[in-house]
N, C-alpha and C positions, 0 to 999 in steps of 0.2 A: 532635273535639268532637261530642257528641250534640246533636240538635235535636228539638224537639217543636212541632208546629203546633197551638196550642190552638184556632185559629179554623177548623180544618177539621173537617167532620162525622166522627164516629166515632173521633176521635183523643183519647185520654184524656190529661189533663195529668199529666206525670211528677211524682212525689213522690220526690225523691232528693237525695243529697248535692251534686249538681251542678245543682240545679233552676234557680238563678239564671243559671248559665252556659248551661243548656239554653234558657231563655226568651230570653236575649240572642242566642244563636246563630241563633234563628229569623229575626231581622232581618238578621243579618250574614253568613249563609251565601252563598257564591259571589261575594262582593264582590271586585273587583280592587283596591280601595283598602283601606289599613289604617285602622282606626277604633279610637280609644281615648277613653273618656269618663271625666272626673274630676268628683268632687263639689266642693263649695265649699271643702273642706279639702285640695284637690289630691290626692285619693286615687282610685285606679281603681275605677270601679263597673262598667264593661263594657270588654271588649277582644276583638278578633277575631284569628283565626289569621294573617290576612294581615299585620296590624301586626307580629306577632312575626317572621314570615318575612322581611319587608322589612328589618328591623334585626338579623336573626339573634339574637333574644333568646329566653331560656328561659321557657316557660310556668310553670315552678316558681317563678320570681322575679317576672315581670311578670304579675300576676293581680289579681283583685279584692282591694282593700285596700292594694295597694302604692302608696307615695307617688310623686309625680312626680319628686322628687329621687332616689329609689332607682332609678326607671326610667332617668333620665339616667346615674346612676352605673353601672348594669349595662350600658347602651349603650356608655359609654366603655370599660368593661372588655372589651367585645366588639370594640373597635377602631374604633367608628364615628366617634369624634372624640378628640383628645388628652385624657387625663385631667386635665391641668393647666388645661384650659379649663372644667372642670365648674362651678366656682363662678360664673364670669362668665356662662356660658351660662344657668345656672339663674336668676340674678338678672335677666338681660335678659328671659328668657321670662316670668317671673312678673310683671315690671313691665308688659309688653305685655298680659298676661292681665288684670291689675288695671285697666288702662285701660278694659276693658269693650267694646273694639271688635275685630271680627275682623281678623286680619292673616295674611299669607302670607310664607313664607320658603323657602329651599332649603338643603339640607344635603348636602354631598358626603362620602360615606363613604370609609373607608380603602381599600375594595376597588374604588374608582372609580365606584360607582353614585351617581347624583344623585337625591335624594329631594325631592319637593315637599310641604311641610307647610302646611296651612291650619288655623289655630287660631281657634275660634269660641266666644264665651260662650253659655251656655244660659239661657233665661228664668228658670228656677227656681233659679238659682245653679249654680255649677260651669261646666265648659267641655269642649269636645271638640276633638280633633285628627284631621284626615283626611290620610292620607299616600298618596302615589302615587310610583311609580318613573318618573321622567322622564329616565332615563339615555339612552334612545334619542334623544329630542329634543335633549338636550345634545350627544350625539355627532354628531347631524346638523348642528347649528349649528357645531360645531368643524370638521367636515369641510368645510362651506361656507366657513368662514373660512380654512381651509388652502388651498383652491383659489384663493381671491382673493389670498392672500399669494404663492402660487407664480406666479400670473399677473403680479403687480406685479414680483416679483423677476426673472422672465424678461424683461419689458419693460425694466426698469432696466439690465440687463446685456447687452442685445442689441447685437451689433457688426455694422456694415454696411461693406461695401466699395463704393466708388463710382468709376465711370469715365465721362468725358464726351467725346463726339465732336462735331466740327464738321460743317458741311454737306458737306464733302469726305471725310467718314469718317476723319478723322485725330484722334488723341488730343488733347484740349484739356487735360485734367487727370485725375489719379487719386489716391486717397488711400492712406496707408500700409496701412490695413487691407485694401484690395483686393489690394495686392501680397503681403502676408503671408498673406492668405486662400488664395491659389493658389500660393504659393512662386514668385513671378515676379521676374525680374531688372529692377531699376529702370533699368539702363543700356539695356535694350531697350524696356521699356514706359515711354514717356515722351512728353511733348507732341510732336506732329508725326508720330508713328509711325502708319502706316496701320492701319485696322481689321483687314485680312487678316494683317498681321504680328503683331498682338496675338493673334489667334486661333491662328496657327501656334505662337507661343511658348507660349501657354496650354496647348495640347494636348501640346506637347513635354515639359511638366512632369508629365505623367501624369494630368492632369485629363480626365474623360470626359464627353462631352455626351449620351451615351445613343444615339448614332448614329455613322455613319462620319464621318471628317474632312470629306470633300467634301460630304456631305449637310448637315452642320452649317453649313459655310461658305455654301453656296447658300441654306440656310434663312435665315441671318442677313441676307444680301444682299437677299433677297426682302422681308424684314421692313422693311429700311431703305428700299428702293425704294417700298414701299407705305405707308411711314410708319405701320406697324401696331404699336400697343403690345402687348407680349407678356411673358408670365411663363414662365420656364424653370426646370426643376429639374435640376441637374447634379450629378455626383459628383466630389468633389475627389480629388486624388492619393492621399489616405490613407483614402478610403472615406466621408468625411463628406459630407453632402448640403448643397448651397447653392442657394438660390432667387435667380434673377436676374430683376429686373423692369425692363423698358425702357420709357421714355416719351420721346416726340419733342418737341423744343423749337420755339418759333415761328420761330426763325431757320434752321430746317432741320436742325440737329444733333439729337443725342439723348443721354440720360443713362441709365445702367444702374446700379441699386443691387443689390448682392450681399449676401445675408444667409445666414449659417450657420444652417440650420434643422434640423440634426440633432437637437438637444435638443428643439426645438419639435415635430418629428414624433413623437419618442418621448413627449413630454409629452401631445400630442394623443391618442395611443393610451391613455396612462395615464388621462387625463381621461375618455375614452370609457368606460373600465372603471369609473371612480369614479362617473360619472353613472348607469351601469347599477346599481351598488350603491345609489346614492341613490334611484333610482326604486323599487328593490325595497324599501328601507326605508320610503319614503313609502306604498307600497301595502300594507304589512303592519302599519302602525300601528293600534292600537286606537282612536286618536282621529282625527277628521277634521281635515284641515289644508289651508289655502288661503293663497296669497301674492297680494297685491294691490299694484299700483303706486300712485304718488302721486295718480293720477286715479281711484283706486278701481276700476281695471280688473283683472280676474283675470289672473294670470301662470301659475300652476300650482295644481292641487289633486289630492287623492288620491281613491281609490274610496270610502273611508269617508264623506268629505264628500258625495259624490254620493248615497250610499245614504240618509244622513240627510235630504237635501232632495229625493230622488226625481228627480234630474237625470241626463240621459244625457251621454256624452262630447261629443256634438255641441252640447248646450246649455251646456256649460262650456268652450267653446273659449277659449284665451288672448285677452284683449282685451275679454271680455264684462264689462259694468259690473255692480257689486254690485246696483244697483237692478233691473237686468234679471234677475239671478239670483233676487232675492227674489220678483219678480213671477211668474217661471216656477215656482218651488217652491210659491208660494201657489196657482197655477193647478193644480198637480198634487195639491193637497190635503195638502201636507206639514205645514203649520202648523194649529194649532187656530184656531177662528173668532174668538178674543178679540183677535187682532192684525190690523192693517192694514199693507200694504206700506210706507206712509209712516212709520208708527210704528217699524217695524223699521229702516228706513234712517236715521231721525233718531237712534235710539239708538246705531247704529253710528257715525255721524258724530260724535256728542257724545263717545263713549268715545275715539275716535281723536284728536279735537281736544284733549281733556284728558289724553291719554296715560294713561288709566285702564285698566289691564289686569285689573281685578277682573271676576269671572265674572258673566254675565247668564243668567238662567234662561229657557229657551224651551220651552213645552209644545207637543208635536207632536200631530198629529191622532190618532195611535195611542196617546195618553196617555203616551208616553215623554217624559222631561225631558232636555233637552240644555243643557249649560253652554257658553256661548260667551264667548271672550276675544279682544279685539282688542289686539294689541301693536304699537305704532308703531315703525318702523325709523328709525334715525338718518339714513340716506341717502334717506329718503322711502319712502312706501308703508307697508304693515303686514302682519302675519301674523295670521291668525285660526285659532283651534283650537276644535274642537267635540267635546265629551265627553258620552257618554250617562251621566247620573247618576241614572237612574231608581231603581236599587236603593239608591243612597246616600240619595236623598230618602225612600224608604220607610223606610230605617233611622232617619233622623232623626225622621220622624213617629212611629215606634214607641218612641222613647227615653222619651218621657214616660210611656207605658204601662208600660215596664220599671221606671221609678222607683216607680210605684204598686204594682207587684208585688213590689218589693224586700222589704218587710216580711213579706209572705206567704211569700216564698221562704225568708227567714231562719228563720222558725218552722216550716218544713216540711223543713228539712235533716235527712238521716239522721245527720249528725254533730252533736255538741254544739258550741256556740261560746260563748266567754266573753271579753269584752274588759275588760282591767284597766288602771287608770291606773298612774302611776309609784309610787304608794303601795300597789299591789296591792289596790285597791278596785274593785268591779264597776262598769263603765260601762254595759254591756249584756250580756245573755245570752239564749240562745234556749230554747225549750220542751224541745228534745231534751236539752240539758245537764241540766236539772232532772230529766227522766225517767230519765236514765242513773243518777243517784245517788239517786233517790228523794227529792229535796229539795223543800221547800215554797216556792212563789213568794212567800209572805208573809214568809219569812225571807231568801231569796236574791233580792235586788233591788238596783238601782243604789245605790251608796254603802256596801254591806256589804263588810267586808274579807275577804280570802281566809283569814285566820287564823280568823275566826268561822265561815266555811263549813266549814273542816277540822275544827274542834272539834265543830260540829254533826254532821258526817258520822261522826266517831268515836263520838259519842253514839248514833247510829243503828246502829252496828255495821258500817258499810260497810267500814272499813279494819281488818282483823284484826291483833291484837297491836300496836296503834299508838295513841299518844296524839296529840291535836291539836297540842300544843306541839312534840313531836318531829317530827311530819309537816310542820309549818310551817317549822321550822328547817331541815330537810333540803331543803324546797322553795326557800327563799330562797337557800341555798347553791348549789343547782343553777342558779338564775337568774343568779347572779353570773358563771357560766361563759358566759353569752350564750344565743343561740338554741339550743334543744336539744329532743330528743324523749325522753319517759320512758313507762314502762308501769306502770299500777296494777293489782295483783291484788286484786280485791275478795273479800269474804267469801263471796259466793255462787258463786265460781269464775270469774266473768267477768274478762276482761283488757281494760282501757281504755288506748288509746294517746293520750297527750297531746303535742301538737305546739305549741311556743312560738315566736312570731315577734315581734320588736320592732316597735313603732310609731315612726314618725319623730320625733314630739314627746314620746316617753316612753310607757311603758306596754307592754302585751303583748296580742297576740291569741292565744288558746289554743283549739285545736280538740280535740275529744274523739271518738274513734272506738272502737267495740266491735270488737276484733280477736280475740275468743275463738275463733270458728270457724276464722279464718285460721291462728291459732297451732296449733290442733289439726290442721288439714290439713297444715301445715308439719312438725309432729312426725310425722304419719303418713308423709309423703313421705320424711322423713329416715330413719325406721325402715325403710321399704320399700327405700330405696337401699342399705341395709346388711344386709338380711335376705332369705332365700329366701321367696318368696310361698307355696310349697306347705307347707313344714314350719315356717316362722317361725324357722328356725335362722339364725345369722349366715351371710352369703354369703362368696364368695371375697375380696371387698374388705375386709370387716370382719375376716375370719380373718387376712388378711395384716397388718392393723393390730395385732390382738392378738398375732400372732406377733412382730412387730417390738418391741412393748412387752415381751413375755416375754424375748426375746433380749437386750434392753437391760438388763433386771433381772438376768439371768444374768451378763452381762458386768460389771455393777457390783457386785452383791451376792453373786455366786456361786450355788451350787446347780446344779440341772439341770432341763431341760425336754425332754419327749418330744413328737415329732410323729408321730401315727399316721394313716396314710392308708388308708381303707377303700374297697373296690370290691365291689359285690354280684356274686355268681356266678349266672349263668343268669337275670338280671333281664330280659333281652330276651325270653326265653321267656315269662315271665309277661305282659309287655306284648302279645306277639303272640298268645298263647293266650286271655287273659282280657280284654284291652283295656286302654287307658291309665288308665281310672278305677280298675281293680283295681291297676294298677302304682302309681298315686298313693297308694292306701291302704297298699300295702306300704311305700312310701318313708316315709310318715308313721309307720307302725309302727316301722320301723327307727330313725327319728329319735327317737321316744319312748324306745326301748330304750337308745340311746346316751346320752341325757340322764339316764336313770335310773341309769346305772352310772358316771357320772363324779363327780368331786369338785366342791365348791361353787365353787372358783376355776378349774376347768378350762373350756375352750371347745370346744363341739361346733359344727361347721359343715357345711353342704352346699355342696360345690364345684361341683356341676352334675351332671345326669343321675343316675346311681346311685353317685356318688363323694361320700364324706364324709371328714371329718378331725377329729382331736381334738388339742388342746394340753393336755398334762398336766404339772403340777409334781409334785415329790416325788422320793424316791430312785429313781434310774434305773440300769439298765433294768428293775429288778425290777417297779416299779409298772406300767410300760407292758406288759410281757409278761403280767403277771397280768390286766390289763384286756383285752388282746387275746384271751387264752385264754377269758375269761368271755364276751366278745361273740361270738367265733366259735361257741361252744356255743349261746348264746341265739338268735342270728340264724339259725343252722342249723336251728332248729325253729320256723318261722313258723306262724301259725294258718292254717286253710284260707281261701281266697278264692273267692267265688262258689260256695261249697259244694264246692270242689275242693281237694284237698291239692296243695301246691306244693313244688317242690324248689329251694330257693335256699340260698345260703351266703354267706360273706363272706371275702375275703382281706385281710390286713392287712400293711402295710409300716411299719416303725418306724425313726426316726432320732432320735438323742439330741444335744442341745446341752448342754455345749460339745464333747463327744467327737467329733462328726461335723461341727463347725463352728458359727459364730455368724452366718453369713450366711443370710438367709431363703431365697433362691433355691437356695443350695447344699444347705441342709437339706431342702427340698422335693424336690430331685433325688435325694438319698440315700433319702428315704422312698419315692419312686416306684420306684427301683431295687430296694429291698427288697420292695415290693409285687409287682413283676414276678416276683421269685424265688418269692414265696409262691404266685403263680398257677401258675408253672412246676412247683411241687411237687405240683400236683393240686388246687388251690383249697381253700377251707375251711381255711386255715392262716394263720399269721402268721410274719413273718420280720424279724429285726433286721438293720439294714444292716451290711455288712462291706465293708472297703475294696476287696477283690478284685472286688466286684460291678461296680465302674466299669470295670475291665479286661474283665470278662465282657460288659458292655453294649457296649463298643467292639468287641469281637470279634464279638459277635452282629450288630451293625450292619454290620460289614464282610462277614460271611457273608450277610446279607440282601441287600447290594448285589451280591454275586457271584451269588446265587441268581436275581436278576432276569434275567441273561443266560444262565443255565445251559441252559434248554430250547432257546433259539435257537442256542446254541453246541453242541448235540448232546452235552452232557456226561453225560446220563442214559442208563442201560441197565437192562434187567431181568434178574433171575436167577429160576430156578424151583426150588422145593423140592417133592419128591414127597410125596404123601399116600397112606397104605396102609390097607386094611381089615385088622382084627385077626384075624377068624375064618378068612380065606383067604389072608392075606399078599398080596392082590391090589392092584396099583397102580390107584388110582381117579382120580388127577389130580395137578396141580401148582398150588401157590400162587405167583402172580407177586409178586416182591419188588423194590422200586425201589432202585437204587444210583446214587450220584453220584460220578463220578471227576473231582475238581477239578483244573485244570491245575497248580496249585502245592500245594494242600493234600492232594493224592492223594485217597484215599477218605474221604468225609464220611459219618458215621453218620446214618441216617434219624432217629434219636432227636434229632439236632441240627437238621436242616433241615426236617423235616416240620412241627413246631410253628410255625416261622417262616413257612412257606408257607401254613399255615392262617390265621395272623394277617393276612398281607398279601393274601390272596386268590389267590396264585399256585397254590394247590393245585387250583383249578378247571381251568386249562389243563394243569397237570402231570397231574392225575388223568385227564383225557380222553386225553392222550398214552399213559398207562399202559394204559388200557382198550383203545384201538385197537391198540397194539403187542402186547398180550397176546393179543387175539382173532386178529390176523394170524398170530402165531406158532403158536397152538393149532390153526389151520385145517389145518396140515400134519401134526399128530400123529394117532396111532391114536385109537380111540374113548374118550378120557379127557377129564376136565374141566379147566378152568383157573379158578382162584379169584383174584379181584381185590378188593382192599380199597377201600371208599368212605369218604371223609372226611365228617364232619357238615357241613362247609362246602359240599360238593357238593349236599347235599339242600336247602340254603337257596338255592343258585343255581338259576335257572330252566333248564328244558330237559334235566334229567337223563335222563328216560325217552326223549326223542327222541335224545339222544346215544348211549345204549346201543343203541337200535334201529339207528341209523346205523352204529355200529361193527360190529355183528353182520352187517349187510347188506354192508358194505364188505369184511369178511374172508370172507364166505361161511360163517360158523360157525353151526351149529344152536344155538338159544337154550338147549336143555337141557344143552349142554356148557359153559355159562358159569355160574359161581357167584360171586355178589356178597356180600362180607362187610361187615356193618355193626356198629358198636359201640353199646353202651348210651348213649353220649354223644349220638349222632345222634338216638336216640329221646327222650332226655331234653330236648333243645333244643326240639322241637316234635313230640311223639309222634303226634298226630292227623295232621298233614300228612305226616310221614315215613312212617307206616304206610300212608297213602293211596298214596304213591309206590311203596312196596314191593308193594302189591297190583297196581298197574299193571305193575310189572316181572314179577311172578308170572304175570300174564295173558299176557305175551310168551313164557313158558315158561322163564324164567331161574330158577335155583335161588338161594335166599337163606339165608345163615347168620348166626348171632349170634356175633360175635367177642368174645374177652376176657371171657366171661361170668364173673361172680363178682368182677370187679375194681371195677366202678362201684357204682351203686345197687342193681343186681340185682333190679329190680322184676319179680316174676313176672307182673305184669299185661301185660308185653310179650309173653310167651309165650301169653297168653290172647287178646290182640288180633290176633296174627299167627302163623300156623303156619309157623315157620321149618323149613327142611329140615335144618339142622344147628346144634348148639351146640358152640362151640369153647372148651375149657377153657384158661385162660391158663397159659403156661409157668412163671409164678411159683409156681403150686401144684405142678406136676409136679417142678420142680427142688428142692423142699423136702419131698418125700414121706418121705424117711428121717429128717427132722429135726423135722418139725412135725406133731403129731397133728391140729391144725386143718386143715392142707392135706389130710391123708388124708380127714378127714370131709367136706371140701368136694368133693373129687373123687368120692367115693362118692355123695354126695347128688346132684351134677349128673348123674352117669351114671345113677343110679336114676330121676331126674326125666325124662331123655331116654327111658329105656326105657318109662316109664309113658305119655309123650306120643307115643311112636312116632317120636321124632326122633333122628337120628344124633348121637353125641357124639364129638368129636375132641379128643384130648389133644395139646397142642403142646409142643415142647421135649423130646421123648423122646431121650435120648442114650445110655442104658445098657440092658443086657439086664434088670437089676433093675427099672428104671423101666417097661420094656415089659411085664414079667410083672405088675407091680403094677397098671398101668392096665387090663390085660386082665382081671385078677381083679376090679377095681372095676366092670367092666361097660362100659367104653368100647368103642365100635364101630370107631374109626379112630384113627390116630396120624400125626404128622409130626414130624420132628426129625433130628438128625445121625446117629442110629442107622441110618437107612435111606439117608442121603445128604445132603451139604451142597447148598445151592442152586447150580445150574449155569447156564451161559449157554444161550441158545436153541439155539446150534449143538451143544451137548452133550446136549440132551434125548434125542435118539435113542439114544445109547450108554447113558444112564441107564435108559431103558425096557428095553433089552436086558438089562442087568445085573440089574435088579430082577425081570424075568420069569424069568431063569435061577435067581436065588435062590429064587423061588417054586417052580420045578420041583424043585429040590434039596430044598426043605423038604417 
């Protein structure tokens, strides 16, 4: 609950819906007692949080305006007392209140707590109840009662054994309990038997005196001789403890009483523990507590009592008279000067004599107010309790001020309020209610009916498309249902929330709250929960809902629905090169293109990152394939970003319901598999799901698992393919090619495993192994180069230049004998960063070639940005030279370009003499392929060099 202190400087009075509660809370904050104030009609006008907490009641029910009967009814429902006692309790309390005198009562709750209730009438009408938790005091009294009961029980059932001796130390008599106590034989222990014989027989039964037999006997003889009364504690044969008390008789004999004190000893230990707990309870009470005997002398008191009266432990010793305590505390300045010691003592004596336990107020010197109660005890004496009620007194003093402020608070509420009688006529309404509806106070005043108000509102145009009669009829029908909440949508767009609560004696209290902004905010939150914040497209959650709806329609009504999953190609490059702001603009552009190209009833969603999806109805798969083709073409030609052209595309996977299933998860899995296949085809493509893709995915996953351990398992090896100059047929070097010999699959094609290694990042350690192995092998060759392929992934990983430097140094290979081959894809991913790395490698002296030129984007800007040592023409062009005029034109163009730039051009895949002659004619400067030799193992490189040199000499 909020609080505002109007009487403090610089604090502004709150004007709000809880103004009345705020003002009340000022007085009630931090009270340990519960306070609830009722008006003359027995309705709550003020209530504090402590009152609700003590009785475990809800603030939504027990609040301003709630009737006392409703409070009791709610309390019974919370289990505070049996519900069938409600009527009787209510009648009794109301009768007491009507008598106009304060009274106290206690209420034991179902949870065991004991509540003290003080009900007091108020001068201006109404009454208040002050509640406190006195459970601790009740438990203390119960524990004291329990101790007394146990003591009486122990005394009532105590058994004694008795034996008497004469002056000659012979047995005079013994009782049955004595014999049974020690398991003695009555034929031995009987009158006339000497004391020594009894001791001997006693010990023979296993009873232990705690010392040797001789010592025990001598000790007892000495006691008899000296006629010294003595108490012994001995152990019985079964381990129980017995106390023996000997007393000497005037005639010279003596009698010994034997008591089994086993339970007593145990009880004394238990009592000691209980007294410890009792002391702790007394010292931790919030109230002061003192016990006095019938002579008004102190028996015990707690620390709180001493603090109240500024007394020390020495000044409150047991036996100190109450009058002396009063005089000492007065001398210490504890009381205000308005009292005299005699007045205080007389008031105490009068209260005790009359057994009047009503509280007496005592104002202390520090302006604190202490409530003192004297409760006479049945067995004599009395208990005094001392409670600091300073805050409570302040609260009572301020209640009258709260009443005066009530009217002001009512008319300054942010909520409108209208009280209606059982005939739905206005009893009272506040200013905010009139302002909300623009109503005139001259028309809406006490006595006017709600029907008249509604007709008046419709005339003002407040309620769109509604007549007063219809509005009133609907209103009455709703009220028949009981307490309820409804919302009015006004003509100016505002939304007013009406909350109806019944009054105990008939009628209604209606509150009116403008919730327009709240509804707008809730609508915005609901929209945001289901839409992507960047593109405002449906997100994955809403897409899944729409997908479930669509699949349900397909299952019931037939037809087909396609799921298209989109993934942007090279989106990471745009983010890395141009920044996330540019990437966000690209995503918004893609989202707009997707929305422009779908049907009215189709759904476009952003699933996250650069992933989008579309749900499309219509004839399938024709509609989906047509849409995919169109979007691949559109998205493949994006506008420039940051004044720079960008290279992006989109890959699309398509799954069709019901052909590929009616389960959403299964359909998404099919679309994802198709998307993977589209990316494997080179990106910028679409793919319809085919059942065999699942088997391919499983196979690929298995291959990926095997690939993880292939490097550590030494399953990789290199082969080397010769590279030849065309003009001289001279061997210039070898290209290192990676091979994987799987334990069970045998040889796995690089076409299969290289893409997997690039996706999961294994290409980085594998590539390092290839480079180091190739450099080590080439170090033993004659003066020829070794060419090693670099993956685009290696450029994105850190430390490529350092790794190349380390590999050369480790192998002892001169840098100019190493040639690194890069593809256009590596340049496309991040050309600026990649070209920077290539310049660092060139600085080392390493040769750099552009591999597979003409297959990718073939941007000539790469040749301008970096002076490659070689351009390699992909084998796909060489292999189709005799069939494709386009391939011929491409080879001629690349060779001519290399000649102009002064860059070597190598044709890959030359297998026949016709191909050799043709690439020579086109102007290529070097070749490699099966025509000159298949790739060989490192151990065979020497023989290959000899063979090719011999061919050159013959040529």
